[in-house]
N, C-alpha and C positions, 0 to 999 in steps of 0.2 A: 477488519474495517481499521479506520481509522481510532485516535486517544489525545489525551492531554498531556503536556509537558508539563512538570515544574521547574519554574524558575525560580533562581534561587540567585540571593545578593552576589555573588562570585561572576556570575554571566556579564550582569551591570557594571560590576568594577573591571573585568575585562575588556569590556566594549569602552568604556570610560577611559583606557587608556591612550585608544586610538579609535577614533567613531569611523576611520577609514578603513579598519583593516578587514582582509579578506579572510575569514577561517577557513583554508581548505579539508579540514575535518567537516566543515557543513556544506558551504558553497563544491562545484564540481571542484573535482580534484586538478582540473583546468583553467580554473578561474584565476586571474590576476590582474592588477590594473598596470595598465601601460605605461611605460617609462620616461615615455614624451608627453602625453596628453592625461594620464591617470586614470582615463577610463577602464571600467570594468572590461575586460574581456573576457568569454567562455570559450576554450576551444579555437583562440586567437579571432575569434569575431567580436567586434563590439557591441556592448547592450546597443547604443546610439544608432550604428549601422541596422541593427534589428528591429528597431521599433520604427527608422521611419521606411524600412522596406517591408515591413507585414504589420505595422501597426502597433497600438497599443489599448487596451492590458494585450500579453502576451505570453505564453508558454513556451518555453524553451527547454529542451531538453540534449545534454552533451550525449550524443551517439556514443562517442568512444567509451565515456564513465560508464553509460548502462551495458553495454556488449560486455569492460572488463570485471565489471561487479558481478554479473553474471558467470561470467566464465572464472572468477574467482571463488562463488558461492557453491556453484557445481563441482569443481575439482576439492575441493576442501573438504565438502560429505562426501563425497565418492572418494576419496583418497583414506576417510578414515570409517568408511563402511568395510573398504577391504582390510583394512587392519585386523578388523574383529570379524574378517571370513565370512564378510555378505557383500552383497550391494544394492546400491541405493539410485534411486530415480528423482531427479530434481523437477517440479513442476514451475512455472513461473505462475504466479497466481495473477489474473488477467485482472480482477476488480479493482486492484491498483492502476494502474492502467494498461490501455486495452488500443492500440489499433492494430490496423493491419503492417504495417511498417514497424511496430514493436514485436507484433509476434512472429515476425521473420527474423529479427535480431535474437530473439530468445531460441526459435528453430535452429537458427545456423550457430550459437552458442553451443547447443548438445542438450538445452533444457525441452522436457514434456512442458505441454500447457494446460493450466487449469481454468475452464470455463464455471461459471453459475448461473448462467440461462442460454436460451435459443439464439439470442444476440448475439453474445461473446462466442457460442460454440462458431456461429456465420464468420464471426471477424478470424477467428484462426483457420476455420478452413477456408476462408478467402484468402489468407496468406501461404498456404502450400502445407500447412501444420498436417503430418501424418496423421489420421484419426487415432490410431493405434497409440498415440503418442499423447493423446488429450485425456482430462479428467473430468468430468462432468458432476458438479455440486447444484446443490441446492435444495430448500427446504417445500417448497412447493413447485414441483417441474411439472408441466404439464402433461398428460397422455402425448398430444401432439409434439412436444420437444423432445419427449422418452423415445419416442417412435423413430423421430427424425435421428437421435444419436445413434439408437441404436443400426437404424440402418446406415449410416456416415460410418460406422464400424468405430465409434469412438471406445478406445482401448479399456476406461476402467467407469462406471457409475456409481457414483456413493449413494448410499440407501438411506435416507435422511427418517423415512417412518415405515409402519408397519405396512399402511397401505401402496407405499411405491413398493415394495418387493412385488406385489400382484401386478402392479401394472408396469415394471420391466421385466418382466416372465411373461407378460403377454404379449408385448410387444418384441420381444426376442423370439418367443414362438413361430407370429406370424410373419418374420424375418428370417426365418428358418436358421437362426444363430444360437450359439452359445452365447452367453451376455457377462462379461467378468464384472463383479460389485464387490462393493467395500460397503461393511458398514459401521456407518459415523455414530458413537458413542457418547456421552458424558462422563469423563472420567469422574467428575466430582471434583478438580482440582481449581481451584481459583487463581486467574491470573495478576499479580499486581500490575493493575492495569484499572481504565477506567469502564464502571458496570459495563456502559455499551458494547466495549470491547473484549469482555471476559467472557467465553465462548464455550465453556465446560462447566458450568456451574449448574443444576438442577433445573432449577427453574428461569428455562428460556427457550428458546426457538426450534435449535438446532440441535438432531442427534436424539438415541436415545440411552435410558438409563443402561451404566453399565452392566450393574445386575440382569439385565433383562437379556443379554447379547444370547446368551443359550438358547432361551427360547426365540428368540429371531433369527438365529443360525440355522436352526432347525426349520423353521419356516423355508427360508432361502432355499436349504439344501434337498426341499422336497421338491423344487423346480428343476427340471433338468434343462431348461434353459438359463437356468442362472450357474455359474461358477464362483462361488464365495472363493475372494481370495485374502479375506485378512478385515481386519480392526482401524478407523479413521479416528484421530482425536484431533481438536483443534482447540487448543486452552484460553486461546485469546491475540494481541496484538500489542506491538510497541513493547517488550519484553527485553529487560535487559540482564536476568537473572535464570541460569539455568534448574533452578532449584523445582519449580513447577511442571517443566518438562521430565526431572527424576519423577516427581512421586506419581505423576500422570501415566509416563512409561511401565514405572514396576507396575499400577495398577490395571495396566492394559496387559499385560505380560502374565501379571496371574490369574488373568482369565483364559488364556491361551492353554492351557492344559484340559479344563475343561470343555474346550470348545474342538480340542483335538479328537477327545471322545465321541466328541458325537459325530465330527466328520470322520473319523475312522482315519486321518492322517496328519501331519502335521499343519498347522496353517503357515501359509508361504509368506505371507508379507505382513508390514506395519507400517500404518502413515500416519507420522506424530505432526502432520501440519505444518505451518509457519509459524507466524508472528516476530521473529526475530527484530530487535530496535535499533533505530538511527539515531544520530543527534541531528536534531532541529535549532539548536543552539550552543554556541560556544559553551556554556556551563554541562551541556549535556556528551559534547565530545570525550571525556574521560572518564564517560561513563559507559557507556557503548561499546560493547565487546567485542574484539575482531571475530571474524567468522569461522578465523583457524581454531581458535580456543573453543567457540560452540560446536565446531563441527566434533572436536576432540572428546568435549565432555559427553555429546550426545551418544557418540558410539562407545564408550565409556559405560554411560548407563544401559544403555539396550544389552550390552556383552554382560554385565554383572546380573541383571534381571533376568536375562535368559538363563544364565547358570543358578540364579535362586530359584525357578520354577521350573528347573530340567527340561526346558523347550530349547529347541535348533533355534538358533540367531535366524531373525526373518528377515528378507531382503526388506532395505529401508523404502520409505518416500518420503518428500517433505514439500512443503508449498511456500514460500517465500514471495514475497512481491514488493512490499514495501524497503526492506532493506535492497532488493535490487533496483528499482529502480527511484526511491525517495529524493536521493541525494543528487542525481543527475540528471534533479529536474529544477528551474530559477522560473520564478514571473516577473514580467518586468511591467512597473506601470509609470503611468505620469503623475507627477504633482497638481492637481489642480488648485487650493486653497490651504493656508494652513490659518490656524488661529491657536494665541494660549489660553489656558484655562487654569482660574487660580484652583489648588489643592486649599480644603482647608487644613486648617497643624491637624487636626485629631487623624484626618484621612489620609493625609502622607502617613505620620507615622503609622498607623494602623498595616500600612503595606512595606515591608521592608526593601522591594525593590525599587520606590519611588524614594529612596534615599532622605526623606524628610524634604523632598524639593518644594518648594512653594507653586510649583507652576508647572503644566505639561502642556507641551506643543502638539496639538491635534493637525496631524498632514493627512488631507483628504485626496485621494487616487481616484481615479477614471473605471474600477473596478471594484471589488468587493467580494459579498458573501457568493455572491452569484458565480464568482470562478474560483473562489476557496472557501467552503462552508464548514469546514474543520472548526477554525475559532469558535464560531458560532455556537456549533453541535458538540464539542466534544471539550471547550475552554483549551484547545491547542495554542501551542507559543511557537512563533518564526522569530528569524531573526534578518535585519533590513538593513540596506548600504545603498549610500547615492552612487547611482553608477555612472553618471556622467560627468563626475569630476571628483577630486578630492579639496578638502578643505581646512583649512587651520581654524577654522571657528570654535570658540566655546561648545563643546558636545550639551545637548538638551535632550531632555528628557522626551521622546515623544510617545504617540499612539498612532499607527496607522491604521484608518480610517477608511471604508469603501463610500460608495455614492447611494446606498440604497436606501429606503425609507426603514428602517430599522435601526434602533440605538444601539443593536447590539451586532452591528455590520462591522464587525473588529476583523483589519489583516494582522496586525501584529497590537497586540497589547501591550506590552512597553519596550522602549529598546532605547539605545542613545544613537543621534544621528547628531552629524554638525548642527549648531544654532541656525544657520544661516540657507540652512534648507528650503527652498523656496519654488513655487508655480513654477513648471515648464520641468522641473527637475527628473530625471528617470529615477525610478528608486527600485532596486532587484532584491526579491524577497526568498532567500534560499530554500532548500530542500521541499520544493512544491512539486517533484516529479510523483509522489502516490496520494492516491485521494483527492486530489484538486480538480482536473478534468475531470475525472469518474465521476464527482458528485455532483460538477455544474449544472446550473440549471439557469433558466430564463428569466429570473423575476425582474420586478419591474419593467417587464419589456426588454432584457438588454441581452443582446446577442452573443453566445458563448465564443470567447475570443479563438485564434488558429494555435496550432502545435509545431513548432518548427523544429529541424534535429539541426544541430552544428557539428560538424566535423572539419578538423582541418583546414580551419579559416574560411569554411564555406557553410551555407544555410539551405534549408530547404523545406517546405512545408508538407508536414505529415498529417495532419487534420486542418483540413480546411475549417475557417471561420465561419459565422454565419452572419448574416446580413439583417438588418428590418425587414425589408423589402421579402425575404425568405420568412421571418415570421409572420407578418401579415399575410403571406400567401396563406398561411395555415386556418386563418379565419374565413369559415364558411358565411358569405354573405348573402341573403336572402337576393333572389331576384323577384324585382318588382313586378305585381298583376298585373297583367296587360289589359 
């Protein structure tokens, strides 16, 4: 899931040099300003053309960028797995952003799909994804969801609790199938990320303690309708270093000798999850690791740990989501109002990002926390640019805020924009491909925006936006008594 970004003074200084600059390490690589009108283009489509055609706010996904990144991640992880004598399956983590079209892209680029609910499973199946290439997660899968997954032929179900072992075994017996399962465990490794995003420490809702694995695997093996294929562990999200993966993999493979003794055979697979970080601001762009480096380090970690514990190198699985779709997304907004707010001297001095400025310009847009909950939930930061024009005006310290009835309704905590930003301007917020549409709500009865894909100078809707009439239609209006 989502996470906070630490913004430092470097980001503000960089933006100060040119508040019009489009950093293609943060925006989709196809992004640029047109030479004649200086409008932002994404995959050769003008931002203003997109909002004129599809409305504002608007989620935009660069299809080419998403596909290219999916290939890059898959090829890097599979190449490094082959180097150490094994194979790798790369699942796209659908929770980052899933719709039928995106699931189809991932399938066509050779990725499997990871789902975490019956609804996500329905999307993947509707996209034509081979059920054998689907992994099913979740800490509270209903019996109905489990039965549906088994009957559909889902390749692997991840067992999150002891209760699920019995439920999945029962569903598999009823369907006359032998269901492949992995056991999710907590390695105790704490990822360096927001507390809500560190998913392998002991006191949280996912998985089972690693020291319980032998007993739980024995229980799984007692069911002929279940095929135990290995452990799964996900240490968190928005991770930039491989240290946590190193220690987690070592602990997991350290349990394999005992599990092999119980199973009477080698444990064939190991799923190390995902969580690879991306750059949300220019400050992070130099810190975000290259996928080739991550893949190489992870392969070396697994090979070293397997040698240390005397086990065969297992087949590997990974579940990246944000690192595939995040940078491919941009959200477009329209400015409604602006106002300058004085900063007390002590307040400005306490925040180095404000650089001691005397005022902050609040820029209100036509969306907010209903289309991007991450700043309110996790303190996440983003980068923003004026998309409909460039400007020579002196940069101003801005906070981009939404239209909702919450003081925490912030889209961009702080950045620098040309000081003449004004009502009617189109703003582009970068790196919104992951955990924005998927966490969207109808707070204040605001309809969720559409999602459009852009490619080769053209755009098309891939998720239809909502209307107020559709929201009203959900209300049950009592029929007057005769």
